[in-house]
C-alpha positions in Angstrom: 26.2 -24.0 -7.2 26.5 -21.2 -9.8 24.0 -20.2 -12.5 25.8 -22.2 -15.2 25.7 -25.4 -13.2 22.0 -24.9 -12.2 21.1 -24.4 -15.9 23.1 -27.5 -16.9 21.2 -29.6 -14.3 17.8 -28.4 -15.8 18.9 -28.8 -19.4 18.3 -25.0 -20.1 20.4 -22.1 -21.1 21.7 -19.8 -18.3 19.8 -16.9 -19.9 16.5 -18.8 -19.6 17.3 -19.8 -15.9 18.3 -16.1 -15.1 15.1 -14.8 -16.7 13.0 -17.4 -14.8 14.5 -16.5 -11.5 14.0 -12.8 -12.1 10.4 -12.7 -13.1 10.7 -11.9 -16.8 7.2 -12.4 -18.3 8.3 -14.1 -21.4 9.2 -17.2 -19.4 6.4 -19.6 -19.3 4.9 -20.6 -15.8 5.9 -24.2 -16.0 9.5 -23.4 -16.7 9.5 -20.7 -14.0 8.2 -23.1 -11.5 10.6 -25.8 -12.4 13.6 -23.4 -12.1 12.4 -22.0 -8.9 11.9 -25.6 -7.3 15.5 -26.5 -8.6 16.9 -23.4 -7.2 15.4 -24.1 -3.7 16.4 -27.7 -3.9 20.1 -26.8 -4.5 19.9 -23.8 -2.2 21.0 -21.6 -5.1 21.2 -17.9 -4.4 21.8 -15.6 -7.4 24.3 -12.8 -7.2 22.0 -9.7 -6.5 24.6 -7.1 -7.5 25.0 -8.8 -11.0 21.3 -9.1 -11.4 20.7 -5.6 -10.6 23.3 -4.6 -13.2 21.9 -7.0 -15.8 18.3 -6.1 -15.4 18.3 -2.5 -14.3 16.1 -3.4 -11.4 16.7 -2.3 -7.8 15.0 -5.2 -6.2 13.6 -3.1 -3.6 10.1 -1.7 -2.7 9.5 1.8 -1.2 7.4 3.0 1.6 7.3 6.8 2.2 6.1 8.1 5.6 5.5 11.9 6.0 6.9 13.2 9.3 3.4 14.4 10.2 2.4 10.6 10.4 5.8 9.3 11.6 3.9 7.8 14.7 2.7 5.2 12.2 6.2 3.5 12.5 5.4 2.9 16.2 1.8 1.9 15.5 1.4 -1.9 15.8 -1.1 -1.9 12.9 1.7 -0.4 10.5 4.3 -2.7 12.0 2.2 -5.8 11.3 1.4 -4.7 7.7 5.2 -4.1 7.1 6.0 -7.6 8.7 3.5 -9.2 6.3 4.9 -7.3 3.3 8.4 -8.0 4.5 7.9 -11.7 4.4 6.9 -11.5 0.8 9.8 -9.3 -0.2 12.3 -11.6 1.5 11.0 -14.8 -0.2 11.4 -13.0 -3.5 14.8 -11.4 -3.1 13.5 -7.9 -2.5 14.6 -5.3 0.1 12.4 -2.6 1.6 13.2 1.1 1.5 11.4 3.0 4.2 11.7 6.9 3.8 10.5 9.2 6.6 10.4 12.7 5.0 9.2 16.2 5.9 5.5 16.7 4.6 6.5 19.3 2.0 9.2 16.9 0.6 6.9 13.8 0.2 6.0 14.6 -3.6 9.8 15.1 -4.5 10.7 11.9 -2.7 8.6 9.9 -5.0 10.2 11.6 -7.9 13.8 11.2 -6.6 13.2 7.4 -5.9 12.1 6.8 -9.3 14.9 9.1 -10.9 17.6 7.3 -9.0 16.2 3.8 -9.6 16.3 3.2 -5.9 13.1 1.1 -6.0 11.1 -0.8 -8.4 7.7 0.0 -6.9 5.8 1.7 -4.1 3.2 0.8 -1.6 1.0 3.9 -0.5 -0.3 4.0 3.0 -3.2 5.9 4.6 -5.0 6.9 1.4 -7.3 10.0 1.6 -10.2 11.1 -0.6 -8.9 12.2 -4.0 -5.5 11.2 -3.0 -3.0 13.3 -5.1 -0.3 10.6 -4.8 -2.1 8.4 -7.2 -2.0 10.6 -10.3 1.6 11.5 -9.2 2.8 8.0 -9.4 0.9 7.2 -12.6 2.6 10.4 -14.0 6.1 9.4 -13.0 5.5 5.8 -14.2 6.4 3.7 -11.1 4.4 0.7 -10.2 2.4 0.9 -7.0 -0.3 -0.7 -4.9 -2.5 1.3 -2.4 -3.1 -0.3 1.0 -6.8 0.9 1.1 -8.7 2.9 -1.5 -9.1 6.6 -2.3 -12.7 7.6 -2.9 -12.9 10.0 -5.9 -9.6 9.0 -7.5 -10.2 9.3 -11.3 -7.4 7.1 -12.5 -7.5 3.3 -12.3 -5.0 1.9 -9.7 -4.2 -1.3 -7.8 -5.3 -1.7 -4.2 -5.8 -4.1 -1.3 -8.5 -3.1 1.2 -11.0 -4.4 3.8 -14.6 -3.9 3.2 -14.8 -1.1 5.9 -18.3 0.0 5.1 -19.8 -3.5 5.3 -17.8 -4.4 8.5 -19.2 -1.3 10.4 -22.7 -1.8 9.0 -22.7 -5.4 10.3 -21.4 -4.3 13.7 -24.0 -1.6 14.0 -26.7 -4.0 13.0 -25.6 -6.5 15.6 -25.9 -3.8 18.4 -29.3 -2.8 17.1 -30.4 -6.5 17.2 -29.3 -6.4 20.9 -31.7 -3.4 21.5 -29.2 -0.6 21.5 -30.5 2.7 20.1 -27.9 5.1 21.4 -24.8 3.9 19.7 -21.5 5.9 19.6 -19.0 5.9 16.9 -15.4 6.5 18.0 -13.9 6.7 14.5 -10.3 7.3 13.0 -9.5 10.6 11.3 -12.2 11.1 8.7 -9.9 12.5 6.0 -8.9 9.0 5.7 -10.8 6.8 3.2 -11.2 3.9 5.7 -12.8 6.1 8.3 -15.3 7.7 5.7 -16.3 4.2 4.7 -16.8 3.0 8.3 -18.9 6.1 9.2 -21.0 5.3 6.0 -21.7 1.7 7.1 -22.5 2.9 10.6 -25.0 5.6 9.5 -26.5 3.4 6.7 -27.3 0.7 9.4 -29.1 3.3 11.6 -31.0 4.9 8.8 -32.2 1.5 7.7 -33.8 1.0 11.1 -35.3 4.5 11.1 -32.8 6.0 13.4 -31.2 9.4 12.8 -27.5 9.5 13.4 -26.6 11.9 16.3 -23.4 13.9 15.7 -23.0 14.4 19.3 -22.1 10.8 19.9 -19.8 10.4 16.9 -16.0 11.4 17.2 -13.2 11.4 14.7 -9.5 11.4 15.8 -6.3 9.5 15.7 -6.8 5.9 16.8 -4.9 6.2 20.2 -5.9 4.9 23.6 -6.1 8.6 24.9 -8.5 9.7 22.1 -10.8 6.8 22.6 -10.8 7.6 26.4 -11.5 11.2 25.9 -14.2 10.7 23.4 -16.0 8.1 25.5 -15.6 10.0 28.7 -17.3 13.1 27.2 -20.2 11.0 25.8 -20.8 9.0 28.9 -21.3 12.4 30.9 -24.2 13.3 28.6 -27.8 13.5 29.9 -28.5 10.8 27.4 -25.3 8.8 27.2 -24.7 5.9 24.7 -25.3 2.4 25.7 -23.0 1.0 23.1 -19.7 2.1 21.4 -18.3 1.1 18.0 -14.5 1.9 18.0 -12.2 2.1 15.0 -9.4 -0.1 16.6 -8.5 -2.2 19.4 -6.3 0.8 20.7 -9.0 3.3 20.8 -11.4 0.6 22.1 -9.1 0.2 25.1 -9.5 3.9 25.9 -13.3 3.5 25.7 -13.0 0.7 28.1 -11.0 2.8 30.5 -13.6 5.5 30.4 -16.5 3.0 31.0 -14.7 1.3 34.0 -13.8 4.7 35.5 -17.5 5.4 35.8 -18.0 2.1 37.6 -19.9 0.5 34.7 -19.5 -3.1 33.5 -18.6 -3.9 29.9 -21.1 -6.2 28.3 -23.7 -5.5 30.9 -24.0 -1.7 31.4 -22.1 -0.8 28.2 -21.4 -2.7 25.0 -18.3 -2.2 22.9 -17.3 -3.5 19.4 -13.9 -2.8 18.0 -12.1 -3.3 14.6 -9.5 -5.9 15.4 -6.5 -6.1 13.0 -5.5 -9.5 14.4 -2.2 -8.1 15.6 0.8 -10.3 16.4 1.6 -8.6 19.6 -1.8 -7.3 20.8 -4.3 -10.1 20.8 -7.9 -9.8 21.5 -7.9 -12.3 24.2 -6.9 -16.1 23.7 -9.7 -18.8 23.8 -12.6 -16.2 24.3 -12.2 -12.8 22.7 -12.2 -9.9 25.1 -13.9 -7.5 22.5 -16.7 -8.3 20.1 -14.9 -7.3 16.9 -14.9 -6.9 13.2 -11.7 -8.8 12.4 -9.4 -8.7 9.4 -5.6 -9.5 9.5 -3.4 -6.5 8.5 -0.5 -8.7 8.4 -2.3 -10.8 5.6 -3.1 -7.6 3.9 0.7 -6.7 3.8 1.5 -10.0 2.2 -1.2 -9.6 -0.4 -0.2 -6.1 -1.3 3.4 -7.0 -1.6 2.5 -10.1 -3.8 0.3 -7.9 -5.9 3.0 -5.3 -6.4 5.7 -7.7 -7.4 3.2 -9.3 -9.9 2.7 -5.9 -11.4 6.3 -5.2 -11.6 7.0 -8.6 -13.4 3.8 -8.0 -15.7 3.6 -4.2 -16.3 1.1 -4.4 -19.1 -1.5 -6.0 -17.1 -4.5 -4.1 -15.9 -4.7 -2.8 -12.4 -5.6 -5.3 -9.8 -8.0 -4.9 -6.8 -8.4 -7.2 -3.7 -11.3 -6.5 -1.3 -11.1 -8.5 1.9 -14.3 -9.1 4.2 -14.1 -8.8 7.9 -15.5 -11.4 10.2 -17.8 -10.5 13.1 -16.2 -12.1 16.1 -18.5 -12.3 19.3 -16.6 -11.6 22.5 -17.3 -10.6 26.1 -17.9 -6.8 25.4 -21.4 -6.9 24.2 -24.8 -7.7 25.6 -28.4 -6.6 25.4 -29.2 -3.0 25.9 -29.7 -2.2 29.7 -33.2 -0.9 30.6 -33.4 2.8 31.1 -35.5 4.6 33.7 
């Protein structure tokens, strides 16, 4: 079935059907839904090349990864986010353009993608404080959504984020309620906004109970198994070691567990561990009973939501920036228990 035949079936002009299929804002929602349902029913697939020529759109979304963070491509958290976003792109006829570039070329890459018309929008990853990419993309006039937030950013922008501060505050409160007072933080890199917010939630919970945060049992590094292991190993060797750990990811939490077990200690009895669980597709936190007590928020769902938000912004460029704050669940697993008695 071609466009003209689909339009005839619906009693609409080919122009109206084309505009409805391609997200033009002047088509009312009832008509758009009717056209989309008919297209699905008749298995109609528009000619992408013709649409691109007619609309000037690329029907592609860009993701730029600097070489310094190229390991992100192999990170299951990044992979799950991309999988969620990719589902949304595919359903809406969009492709994904992934650009891995030298750090010094990142700014120019955004400008080039815009100038060449390669993409219709961008998703920004790993935002930092006062992230310079936000004013850059506002300046060059390309729609974008940030996965996370950038503390200190002066311009309004669209984002999807989990409430990292509240998640780690609740996790710390849970450990405090179990009687733990020496609680270690194994955080991500603290030039990243999410890690700053997690540290804030952690320290806020301690201060609210009259406990001073101890920098000796607070670490900041990339969220790898090795970094989690090294941080926990050093802390467990102290004269006054922690009785509990709060880890920024399942991956770093696995490193913490290795260090704990290496010392002959039992998780959940001698040492408690809470992780942040991104509900990963290929690295599950147990089956029926979670291995780790965790603050859980699906990064795949965040990818879907960020992509949906961006496509809506592309279709409705005059709308105000959008924000979506997701709350993490506290999932009780086998890795936490009452604080052990100390001699």
